[in-house]
N, C-alpha and C positions, 0 to 999 in steps of 0.2 A: 547514683557516679555507676554503680552496676548496672541500673536498666538502663541508661545510656550507652553505656557499651552494648551492652547486648542490642539491641533496637540498630549501631550502627551495625553493629556484626551483620543481624539481618538481613537488611536495608544492599548490603556488600553482596552478600552472600544472595539476593532474589537478580538481582544486575550482572553477577559473573552465569548465573542460573539464567537469565533475559539473553543476554551474551551469548553462550552454546547455544543456548536455539533458534536464533536467528541465524548463528553462525553456518549450524544444520539445514538451515528449508535452503537461504542460498548458495549453497555445498550445492545441495539435492539441486536448482536453477540451471545450473551448468554440466551436471550429468547428462549422456546424450543417452537415450532409451536400446536397450541391446535390438539390434532387428536391420534391415538391409536398406540399402534408403540408397539414391537414385544421384550423381553429383555429377554433375558436367565440365568436365577437364580438359585443359590447353594444353598445349607443349610447345616450350620455345627455347632457342638452342639449336647447339649441332649442324646440320648443312643447312634445313629447312627443310629437308626429304623428306623428312620417317612425320610420321604424327602419328596422335592414339585415338583411341571410339572416345568417341562422347555425343550423352551421356556414359559415366562406369557405373561399375556397381562399389558399393561399400558396406561395408558385413563393420557391424556393433560389440563385442559381446566382453563385456565385463569393463566398456572402456577402455578399450583396444581396438582400436580399428585397423582394417586390410581395405585396402584400396587395389582393385583386379585391372592390372595398364592392360588392355590389347592393342598392341602395336600394329604396326599402315606391312609386317612384315615378318616373315619365317624368319629371318635373319639373327635375330639378338639370340644369343645365350647364354646371358646372365647379366644381372640386374648387380649393380650396386648401392645401399639407402646404410647412410651411419654405419658407415665402413665395414657393415655388412652385406658378403654376397648372398644372393634367392635366384634360382634356377624359374626355367617355365615351367608353370603345371600344365601344361597342356603336351601332346607328345607332337600331333599332326597342326599345318595352317599354321593360321599369324602367334607369329610368340606372344604366348598370357601370362603375368607375373602378378604375383599380389604382392603388395610389400606395405609394411605401414607407415602411417601417417597420422600426423594431430591434431583429430577433430575434423569436420566435418568443412568446415574454411579456412583455404590457407595455398601451400605451398611445400614442396620438398622438392628437392638438390636431391638427383642423381646420373650414376654413370652407366651407361647401358655398353657391353660388347657385345659390335657386328662382323659377323662374317663375309655382307654382304659387294667388297668392294675387294676379295680375295684374301686377304692375312685380316688377323683380328681387329678391329679397332673400339678401345674403350674414346667413346663419347658424353660430351655430361650437358646435361640438358638440365631444364626444373620443368614441373608437372605445377599448373594450379584445376586445386578443385572450387566446387561449390557448389551447395544444394541448388544455387538461382538467386533466393533466397537476397543476397550482394546484387545483386544484375538492378533485381527490386529497388534496393534501397537506397541503389547509387545517390551520389546528391549529383545538386543539379550544378556545382562546382569544379567536381569529378567528372562529369559525365565533359560538359564543355571544355576541362583542362586535356583531353581523353583525344576530343576533336583534333585533324587539323585544322581547323577553320581559318583564313588568310581574314583580318583584319583591317575591315570599312562599315559602312554603315549599313549595309543590307543585313553582313552576320552582327551586327547588333541589337540587333532590332531577333536576329533569328535567337542567340541567347537569350535574349530576355524571353518569346517561346517558351525555352525549355526551360528556365527557371521557374516557372510556371506549369512545369507537367511533369507530370512521372515517367521515365524511363522506361516499360514493361517487360521489355526482350529485346534483340540484336540478333539479324542475320551472322552464323557466325560464318566468318572466315579466316583460313590457314593461315593463307601465302598471301590470298590478290592484295592490291595496293591500290591507292586514287582514291577506291568507292569504298561506301559504308550505308548501311541497312539500317536504321532505326526504330524499332513504336513503340508509342509513346499511350497511355490510355489503356493501354489494348482495341484501340480503334484509328490510330491517326502511323501511317506511318512514312520515314523523311528517309527521302536517299539526299546520300553529298555527295558529291563528285570533283574531287580536287582540294577540297575545303572552298568553294569561289560557288561552287550551282547548285543549286538545293533543291529536291522539288516534291513534293507530296502527293501518293495516289488516293483515288475518288474510284470506290466504284472496289468490290469483290469482297467487299467487306470492311472494304476503313473509307474513311469521309474524309472531310477537307475544312479542315479550320479556320471560322473565319474569324479572329483573330492575329492571319498567319498569311493568309489564302492571297494577298498582294503581294506576298517577300516572298512565294514559291510559285514553282512551275506544277503545273495542275494533270495531274495524265492519264486519265482515263482509264484504265485494265477492266480487262483485257484488253492492248492496245487494237488497232489496225489502224491499217491507211497509213505503213510506218511509210519513209520514204530512206532507203539504206545507201549511207553514203560511202560509208567505211568500208570497204573489200571486205576484211577479215572478218571484221565483226558479220562474212554472211556462214560465216563457217557453223558460226554461234547459234544460229535460226535452224541452219537445216540440219544440223545434229539433231535440235528441240522438237524437229518436226513442225516447226513455227513459223516457213515459208509462208505460210496461207493468209500473216499478219503482217508482210511487203504487199507493197503495195506499187511501187515507187522506185530509184535508184541510180544511180551515177555509174552504173554497169553496162555498158549497151554489146549488142552481139561481135564487139570488133575483139573486145578487150575483154569479158566475161571469161574465168577460166573455174567456175561453175555449174555445170551441166545442168545443172538443174535449173537453175537463174537464165542460166542462157534461155531451156525449153517452158520458163515461164515468159521473159522474152518473148519468143517464138509469136506465143500464143497470144501475146497483151493481159499477161496477167500480171503483169509487174511490166511498165509504164517505165520509159529513160526520162527523169526530171530533171538532166542537164547534169555540171558536171559541178565540182561542188562552190567553186568561186565564182559560178553561173545558172543557177537553179531557175526553172522554169519555173516563178512565183504564180505564174496565172493557172497552171495547171497544179499543182502544190493548194494552194486557199482554193478553187474553182471543186479538187477533188474532196477538202478535207482530212488536208494531211493528220494526223495526232504527235506526230513526233519524227523530226531529222534526226538521228541519229550520222556522225558526222567522228571522218580522224581530224589528230589533231592539226591536218597541214588549215582549217579551215581557220586554229590563234594568227591567221596573219591575212588572214581579210576579215575581223571580226563586225566591219558595216554589213554579213553579211547574215551575222546571227541575229544583228539591231533589226535588223529592216522585216528577218521571219518573229521574231518578234512580233514588233511590231501589229502583224495581222494575227496572234494570237499560235505563232504555231511555236512549240518548243521545242528548243534544243539542248540534245542532249551527245559531248566530246568520248568518245569512248579511246581508252587509254591505255588498254593491255597490254596493247606495244611495245610501251615502255616498259614490261617487267621485264626480270634479268632471268627471276627463277620461272621454272618451265607452269608448275602448278599452276605457280602468281596469274599466269598470264591465262589460264584453262577457266581454273574458276572464276572470270568473268563472267563465262556462262547462267551462274546463278542469276545475274543483274535480272539476266536477260531470259530466264526461266522466270522472277518474280512478276516480269511486263506485260506475260505472254502469261499468265497464269501457268504457268507451267514450275513451276519451282522444283517440285516434287523431286519429277522425270531428272530438273539440273544440277540435281543435286546426287540422283542415282550412278545417271552421267562419267562426275565426275568420281562420285569416291571409283567407281569400275578404271580409269583413266589413271586418279591414284595410285591404285593396285598400278597397273601395270609398270608403269612410271619407277614405282622401286621392291620391282623384283629389279635382282638379281641378274647383274649382267659380266662376263665374264671380259678379265682384264687379260688385254691386245701384246699394251707395252708397246705397239704403236707410234709411230711420231706423225703427227697430222695436223697439214698445212688447211686455211680458207681460206681462198682470197677470191678475186675477182680485176682484171685488166681494165684501169681507167677509156676513156677515147682518145686523152692524150699520155697514154701511158704507166702511166701511176699505176703502184698496188696499192690496191685495197686488201685490207684484213681485218679481223674482228679484235675487238682490245680481247682483254682475258677475261671478262666475269658479263658477256655477254653472254646471251642465251643460250646461240648457236654455239658455242665454246663448250657453254655449259651440255648439250646437248652430244655434244666428241665423246669430251670428256668422261659423263653414265655411259654410254654406250660400251667403257674400256677403249679410248686412243688414249694418247695428248699432246695438247694442241703444243706446237712450239715455239710460239713467241708468249715472250717472257715481256717485265716492265712496262704492261701499259695496263695498269689499272684504274687507274681512272676513269670513272665514267661522266660524262658533266651533255645524257640527256642523246648521244651518238650510242651504237655500240661497231661501229668500225668508227679507224685510220686509216689515212695512205705513211708507204714507207718506201723511202729510195731503193732501187732491183739492189747496189750489193749488200744493204743489208738482209733486204729479204731473202738473196741468194744465200746469205751465207747460213743460214737459218734452214734453209730447205733444200740445202743440198745433199742432206743426208736423213732426206727425210722419210719414209716409208708410203705416208700416201698421201695425192697431193686432191681439193676437191677445190675443181671452178664453181661459185656462186652466177648461175647462170639469171640470178633474175634482172641484173639491170643491163647491162649490155647484148640480151639470149645466150645462145646455148654456144654452147663448140662440140663439132660430132668426131672432132679425129685431130690428130697430137699433132698436124701440121700447123692447123691453125692454132694451136695455141703455140703453136716454139715462131707463127707469125707478127705474134702479139710481144710475147718475151721469150728472144733466143736462151737462154743465159736454164729458161728450163731445158734444154735437153744433157742438160754438161746431171741434169741431178739423179739421185737413184731410183725414183715413183719412175725416172721416165722410162729407165737401163729398164728396170723389171714390172715395164705394162701396169702402173697399180695407179691413174691417174683417170680421175668420173669431174663427170657433172651434174648440175642437182637440176632437179624437173621447175619449168618455171615457177610451180605451185607452192612449193614447198612454204614459201611464206604466209601463205593466206590459208596453210590448214590447221589453226590455230588448234582446234579439237584435235587433231591423227600427230601432236606431241608422242607422245608413248612409240605409236607406231614406226613413226621418223626414226625414234633411238635404236628402236628390234633393228629395224635396216640398218643400220646405220653400225651398228653391231657384227649382224652378217655379215657388209663389207668390211670390216677389220679381218674377219677371223675366215671368212669359207669364198672370196672376194665376191658377193654373190649383192645383187639387184633386184632392185622392186619398181614400186612404184614412183620414192623419193630419189633413185640416182638410178645416170647412167655409168657406164665406162665406156672412157677415151678409145677410138680406136686408133 
């Protein structure tokens, strides 16, 4: 009896010891070794104007993890994490903080105080961070859920293909919408536009998978012989110094607003290949056009897309003009950098433009109206969440129109003259949009279109301006346009994009 009790006691002790050893072993597996790690970071929340440097440094010491956060601006004076206040660790340059995080993969909610708007503002953000392993182990179901894919038979084939391959990387996009670039098995590059159009790159280190070749549009990169139909897209190629990739365009010398395009047309280095709705198919086929880049107008004539596809000329639709966020519009340069084998240049250009746009602009407390008068006498203004209004507000002005936040694919709306005058009567600055019905040079011309403007404060104080016609095509110059607007509000000074109506 006594021996049985002793044997049971020995077994119990052995089990306890064994379980203790296992606990020690498995607890050691969860311990992060001391040292410095590189983590991919992403910022969400706030106004979407700010960003943080990625990848960032994470330092581990005695299982405590400290993340170094470098903002895209020098205007952040403190951060709050878990009710603790943290001050910058640097004295000059972009604001840098060291904050505690939980592990190397996760997210943390923070509050950051910025003085960029003149007075301090506490803004809530979420910072996600990862060593990068999460991307590589992301399940196919998660990939599909995160993609904005439209449901059709083609999409089902894409989903099947995704299920059979491993996502190894993504092109970092902090602001842009309507396109995604995904890398699979470290050798395939897929581009998805608007959740409906799928492209695979062939060349420059990428190959075409045979099990999906017939379901995607194949692009041999770097691309040459492009037909650049979208006028606003010219600015991306010009900024990348990649106009040598363009052989055709819907722009002619009469409607060209880009000096380089005009010169190349005159030198016959770029050929006019017809309007978007009536392209010169014979020219494009005989000269082996590799890609037609259209604006969204082509969606009204889908038969053109089908006819081009029938002769193996892929079509890509540029949706950058649908972006209401300035940086979202400009970030499309990364897509065209990828197609022209200039992705590193595109990233560098974008990062520089991002810094410029995130600079602090003085608040001027001036009421601003932006409008034009249609041929039938209607007053056309911009909606509150339109990118033009975004520029005005960033530049320190106050857009006067309210109650038109709804965005339904267009950034403008027509209002009655009475409602218009009620708002603009005490407005400090009037800006006339010349891109639709042409420029206005004198106040008399403006009054002939809308006589009530004669009774406004801006008219009496000689504060009426007009846009130059190229303003909408200067996509990569949005930071410069904002800077000029700020000078206009502060000092009545104009430059390349605005002029004063006399």
